[in-house]
N, C-alpha and C positions, 0 to 999 in steps of 0.2 A: 323719834326718827320712823315709827310705826305709822303715826298718825299723817305725818307728810306723805309717805309711800302712799296709804291708802287714799288720801285727796288727790294726790296725782295721778293714782291709777284709775280712779272714778271719774278725773276731769271735773273735779268740785271747783266752783269759783273760788279764786284767791281769797276774796274780802270774806265771804262766807265761811271757809275754813279757818281763816284767822280768827274769826269771831266766835266759832265752834272751840277751837282749841283755846282761846283766850277764856272762856267761860268755863271749860271744864278745868282749866289751871286755877281759875279763881275758886272755884267750888270746893275743889281739892284742899286748898288754902284755908278756907273758912271752916271747913271740917276738921283740918288739924288744930285750928286756932280753938274751936269748939272743946275739942278733947284735951288741949294743952294749958289753955287758961281759963279763968273762971268767965267765961262767956256764955251766955244760954243760948238756947237754940233760936228763941226769937231774935235776939241780937244779932245772932250769925245770919239768919236770914235779911235782916234789915243790913247788914254789911255787905252781903251778897248783892241784893239790890241796888245798892250805891256803886258796887264795882261794875254791875252789869249795865248801868245807866253811863258810866264813863267809859266803858268798852268800845264802843263803835267809833268815838273820836279819837282814840288810842291807837286802833287799827288803821282807820283812813291817815293818821299822822306817820305811823310805819311805812304804810303803803306809798305815801308821798316822799319820804326819806329815800327809800329803796330806789322810787323814781328818779331821783336826783341824781343819784350817784352815777357810775360807769356802766349800770345794767348788771353787773355780777353780784349775784347773791353770796355773802358771805358769813361766816361765824368766825371771829379772831377770838379765842379765849385760851391763850397759853398755858394757864395755870389749871385748867379745869380738869384734866387727869388727876394731876397731884392732890388737889382740892377735894375732889372725888374719893380718892384712894383715902384720904385721912377721914374723912366722913364716914367710910364704910365702917371703921373701926370704932367708932364714937359710940360712946356706951349711952343709951337711952331707954329708957322704959315706958316711953310714951305708950306706943300701941301693944304692949306686952299683956297679956291675961294673968 
């Protein structure tokens, strides 16, 4: 939500905003994978490189899909609050020191 607000407030172009958000998300997921599975730093960087190469096509497809609709941007996720609440109480030692 904060990223969307910052992009809208600054007038950042849609495609570049989606690319930046997508890269940040991919980088975060790769870092979590490096810490949680036996995946080395080099393998993580290769994975991030692969994701980065695929990102522009994914963003373009998302923009085209939104343009083909009725023009209204929506997010329909009725179980999101329930799943988020369950995840909040999930036990994990992943990032504890």
